[in-house]
matplotlib code that plots the C-alpha trace (Angstrom):
import matplotlib.pyplot as plt

x = [0.0, 1.1, 2.4, 3.1, 6.6, 7.6, 7.4, 10.3, 12.8, 10.5, 9.1, 10.8, 9.6, 6.0, 6.1, 7.1, 4.4, 1.7, 2.8, 2.7, -0.3, -3.0, -1.1, -1.4, -5.2, -5.9, -8.7, -10.3, -13.7, -14.4, -16.7, -14.1, -11.5, -13.9, -14.7, -11.0, -10.0, -12.6, -11.2, -7.7, -8.7, -8.8, -6.2, -6.2, -3.1, -1.4, -0.3, 0.0, 2.4, 4.4, 4.8, 6.0, 8.6, 9.7, 10.0, 12.1, 14.3, 14.7, 15.8, 18.4, 17.1, 14.1, 14.0, 11.8, 10.2, 9.2, 7.3, 5.4, 4.6, 3.4, 1.2, -0.3, -1.3, -2.7, -4.9, -6.1, -6.8, -8.7, -10.7, -11.7, -12.7, -15.1, -16.6, -16.8, -18.8, -21.3, -21.6, -22.1, -24.2, -21.8, -22.7, -19.2, -15.6, -12.7, -15.1, -16.4, -19.5, -18.8, -18.7, -21.9, -23.6, -22.8, -22.8, -24.8, -23.8, -23.4, -20.7, -19.0, -18.7, -17.4, -14.8, -13.7, -13.3, -11.3, -8.9, -8.5, -7.7, -5.2, -3.4, -3.1, -2.1, 0.7, 2.3, 1.8, 3.3, 6.4, 6.5, 6.2, 4.5, 5.7, 3.8, 0.7, 1.0, 1.3, -1.5, -3.9, -3.5, -4.3, -7.3, -8.7, -8.3, -10.0, -13.0, -13.2, -13.0, -15.8, -18.0, -17.3, -18.4, -21.6, -22.3, -21.5, -23.8, -26.7, -26.2, -25.8, -22.8, -20.5, -17.1, -13.5, -12.0, -14.2, -13.7, -9.9, -10.1, -12.2, -9.9, -6.8, -8.2, -10.0, -7.5, -4.2, -3.7, -3.2, -0.8, 1.2, 1.3, 2.5, 5.5, 6.3, 6.1, 8.5, 10.9, 10.6, 11.3, 14.5, 15.6, 15.3, 15.6, 12.6, 13.1, 13.2, 10.1, 8.3, 9.4, 8.2, 4.9, 4.4, 5.2, 2.6, -0.1, 0.4, 0.2, -2.8, -4.6, -3.6, -4.8, -8.2, -8.6, -7.8, -10.4, -13.0, -12.1, -12.5, -16.0, -16.8, -14.8, -14.8, -17.2, -18.1, -16.5, -13.1, -13.5, -14.8, -17.6, -20.6, -19.6, -20.9, -21.2, -20.4, -23.0, -25.7, -24.9, -25.1, -21.4, -19.7, -16.1, -13.4, -14.3, -17.9, -16.7, -14.3, -17.0, -19.4, -16.8, -16.5, -20.2, -22.7, -24.4, -27.8, -26.6, -24.5, -27.5, -29.6, -26.9, -26.7, -30.4, -30.2, -27.5, -29.5, -32.6, -33.4, -34.6, -31.5, -32.4, -30.0, -31.0, -29.9, -26.6, -25.8, -26.7, -24.3, -21.5, -22.1, -21.9, -18.6, -17.2, -18.5, -16.8, -13.5, -14.0, -12.0, -9.1, -8.9, -9.0, -6.3, -4.1, -4.3, -3.5, -0.4, 0.8, 0.4, 2.5, 5.3, 5.3, 5.4, 8.4, 10.2, 10.1, 12.4, 15.2, 17.3, 17.2, 20.1, 19.4, 18.4, 16.0, 13.7, 13.5, 12.8, 10.0, 8.5, 8.6, 7.0, 4.2, 3.6, 3.2, 1.0, -1.5, -2.6, -2.0, -4.0, -7.3, -8.9]
y = [0.0, 3.6, 5.5, 9.2, 10.3, 11.0, 7.3, 6.5, 5.7, 2.8, 1.7, -1.7, -2.3, -1.3, -3.7, -6.5, -5.4, -5.5, -8.8, -10.5, -8.8, -11.0, -14.1, -12.9, -12.8, -15.9, -18.1, -21.5, -19.7, -18.8, -15.9, -14.4, -14.6, -13.0, -10.0, -9.5, -9.5, -6.9, -4.8, -5.1, -3.8, -0.3, 0.1, 3.9, 5.9, 3.3, 6.2, 4.1, 1.5, 4.3, 5.9, 2.7, 2.1, 5.8, 6.1, 2.9, 4.1, 7.5, 5.7, 3.7, 0.4, -1.1, -4.7, -7.8, -6.4, -3.3, -5.5, -7.2, -3.8, -2.3, -5.3, -5.3, -1.6, -1.9, -4.9, -3.1, 0.1, -1.8, -3.6, -0.2, 1.2, -1.8, -1.4, 2.4, 2.0, -0.2, 2.3, 5.2, 3.2, 4.4, 3.3, 4.1, 3.7, 5.0, 5.4, 1.9, 0.4, -0.4, -3.9, -3.4, -2.0, -5.2, -8.0, -6.3, -5.5, -9.0, -10.0, -6.6, -6.9, -10.4, -9.5, -6.6, -9.0, -11.4, -8.7, -7.4, -10.9, -11.5, -8.3, -9.2, -12.8, -11.5, -9.7, -12.6, -15.2, -13.0, -12.2, -8.4, -7.6, -4.0, -3.6, -5.0, -2.6, 0.4, -0.7, -1.8, 1.7, 3.3, 1.1, 1.9, 5.6, 5.2, 3.5, 6.2, 8.9, 7.3, 6.9, 10.5, 11.7, 9.7, 11.3, 14.7, 14.3, 13.1, 16.1, 18.5, 19.9, 22.0, 23.1, 23.0, 21.3, 18.2, 18.2, 18.2, 15.4, 13.3, 13.7, 13.2, 9.8, 8.6, 9.6, 10.9, 8.0, 5.4, 7.6, 8.2, 4.4, 3.8, 6.1, 4.7, 1.1, 2.0, 3.5, 0.4, -1.9, -0.1, -0.4, 3.4, 4.5, 5.6, 9.3, 8.9, 6.7, 9.5, 12.1, 10.0, 9.4, 13.2, 13.7, 11.2, 12.6, 16.1, 15.1, 13.0, 16.1, 18.0, 15.1, 15.1, 18.8, 18.7, 15.9, 18.1, 21.0, 18.9, 18.0, 21.6, 22.2, 19.0, 17.1, 13.5, 12.3, 13.6, 12.4, 9.0, 9.5, 11.9, 15.5, 17.5, 14.1, 15.5, 18.2, 15.8, 13.8, 16.9, 17.0, 20.3, 20.1, 22.8, 25.0, 25.4, 25.9, 28.7, 30.3, 30.2, 32.0, 34.9, 35.3, 37.6, 35.6, 35.7, 34.4, 31.7, 30.6, 30.3, 28.1, 25.9, 25.4, 24.3, 21.8, 20.5, 20.0, 16.4, 17.5, 18.8, 19.5, 20.4, 24.0, 23.9, 22.3, 24.9, 27.7, 26.3, 25.9, 29.6, 30.6, 28.9, 30.5, 34.0, 33.9, 32.3, 29.0, 27.0, 29.4, 29.4, 25.6, 25.3, 27.8, 25.5, 22.5, 24.2, 25.1, 21.5, 20.3, 22.7, 21.6, 18.0, 18.6, 20.3, 16.9, 15.4, 17.9, 15.5, 12.7, 12.5, 14.0, 11.1, 10.4, 8.8, 11.9, 13.9, 11.5, 12.0, 15.7, 15.2, 13.1, 15.8, 18.5, 16.1, 15.8, 19.4, 19.7, 16.7, 17.1, 13.8]
z = [0.0, -0.6, 2.4, 2.9, 1.8, 5.3, 6.0, 3.7, 6.6, 7.7, 4.4, 4.5, 8.0, 7.1, 4.1, 6.4, 9.0, 6.3, 5.0, 8.4, 10.0, 8.2, 9.3, 13.0, 12.8, 10.8, 12.3, 11.6, 11.4, 7.7, 8.6, 10.9, 8.1, 5.7, 7.9, 8.9, 5.2, 4.6, 7.4, 6.2, 2.7, 4.2, 6.9, 7.0, 7.6, 9.7, 11.9, 15.1, 13.7, 12.1, 15.5, 17.0, 14.3, 14.1, 17.9, 18.1, 15.3, 17.0, 20.2, 18.4, 17.1, 15.3, 16.5, 16.5, 19.6, 17.6, 15.1, 18.0, 19.5, 16.2, 15.4, 18.9, 18.9, 15.3, 16.3, 19.5, 17.5, 14.9, 17.5, 19.1, 15.8, 15.1, 18.6, 18.2, 15.0, 16.9, 19.7, 17.2, 14.8, 12.1, 8.6, 7.1, 8.0, 5.8, 2.9, 3.0, 4.7, 8.3, 9.7, 11.6, 8.5, 6.6, 9.2, 12.0, 15.5, 16.9, 14.3, 14.7, 18.5, 18.3, 15.6, 17.7, 20.7, 18.6, 17.4, 21.0, 22.2, 19.4, 20.2, 23.8, 23.1, 20.8, 23.7, 26.1, 23.8, 23.4, 27.1, 26.4, 29.7, 29.6, 26.3, 28.0, 30.9, 28.7, 26.3, 29.1, 30.7, 27.3, 26.6, 30.1, 29.4, 26.0, 27.6, 30.3, 27.6, 25.5, 28.6, 29.7, 26.2, 26.5, 29.9, 28.6, 25.7, 27.9, 30.3, 27.3, 29.1, 27.0, 28.4, 27.2, 30.2, 29.8, 26.0, 26.4, 29.0, 26.6, 23.7, 25.9, 26.9, 23.9, 21.2, 22.6, 25.1, 22.4, 20.4, 23.6, 24.1, 20.6, 21.1, 24.5, 23.2, 20.3, 22.9, 25.1, 22.2, 21.5, 25.1, 25.9, 29.5, 31.5, 30.9, 27.1, 27.2, 29.1, 26.6, 23.7, 25.6, 26.1, 22.4, 21.4, 23.7, 22.4, 18.7, 19.7, 21.0, 17.9, 15.7, 17.3, 17.2, 13.5, 13.1, 14.8, 12.6, 9.5, 10.6, 10.0, 6.8, 4.7, 2.5, 3.4, 0.1, 1.4, 5.0, 4.2, 6.8, 7.0, 7.3, 10.4, 12.1, 15.6, 15.2, 14.1, 17.3, 19.5, 20.3, 21.0, 19.9, 20.2, 17.2, 18.5, 22.1, 21.1, 19.0, 22.0, 24.1, 21.5, 20.7, 22.5, 25.3, 23.7, 20.4, 22.1, 24.2, 21.0, 19.4, 22.5, 22.4, 18.8, 19.8, 22.7, 20.5, 19.7, 16.3, 14.6, 11.0, 8.2, 8.5, 12.2, 11.3, 8.7, 11.1, 13.7, 11.1, 10.0, 13.7, 14.2, 11.1, 12.1, 15.5, 14.4, 16.1, 13.4, 13.5, 17.3, 17.5, 14.9, 16.8, 19.8, 17.6, 16.2, 19.7, 20.8, 17.8, 18.5, 22.2, 21.1, 18.8, 21.6, 23.5, 20.8, 21.4, 23.5, 20.8, 18.4, 14.9, 12.7, 9.9, 12.4, 14.6, 11.4, 10.6, 14.1, 13.4, 10.0, 11.6, 14.1, 11.4, 9.3, 12.2, 11.6, 7.9, 6.7, 4.8, 5.9]

ax = plt.figure().add_subplot(projection="3d")
ax.plot(x, y, z, "-o")
ax.set_aspect("equal")
plt.show()
């Protein structure tokens, strides 16, 4: 598969990764193999395994342990995406029909469980218990972030502090884990592991903020999922929160009432998007994302200058420059 140009330093490792991943999830159940093959047709950006490989390289060595760590996080990430689509009743994923849309929720949940188990078993079979600890902590935070988002939506509570906590847990935690696992696999010391984890968390926050911005600015054909998806679900993300801060109270309250309404029509959605544009919500959110990226890059200063460190910097900038 075609990777971004910044992935050139790890291209050979990614080719090996993609060759061996299907073998790691092969089952004796034909339906399971069919669904997994469908999933692997569209693997997305492969940002998480890239971070594992690049972090390991930046810390001095890409090893067999690195391959185990990359496969583990990719399987766990894919499992969470399948489960997320069930929770969100999402009809599309990466421009294709979701697993739950084709095979229904029961199959989707069971396939997600299988991928999760395979990822954990991979670490156990190779006695990578440090990988398990880091990943289990990340998955726990991801679950907490998802549940906090559900609670926030039910209460119709809109505040930036809760928003940042949600995205730190549900998105940034796994990217932090990827970078830490890469450092672990290369034998990096604890201080370096922590620096890489902070780098991963900050680019994870920036990545999610950019994702939330794209929900306001992109068409569904580009995103591979319905545009304005968050608004249709009544979610207030950073662009809207920043616009609400800048708007006159009466206008802000009217927009909040629209978002709280259970009958959000297209006209309401367009009105909210225009409101965010009028009060600079997108620009303000992107300014925060850019600051996070620069802070993340600063965490790499103590690493020796290598093509792998340059790749991490390129990934950081990519998180806020991407269009889908």
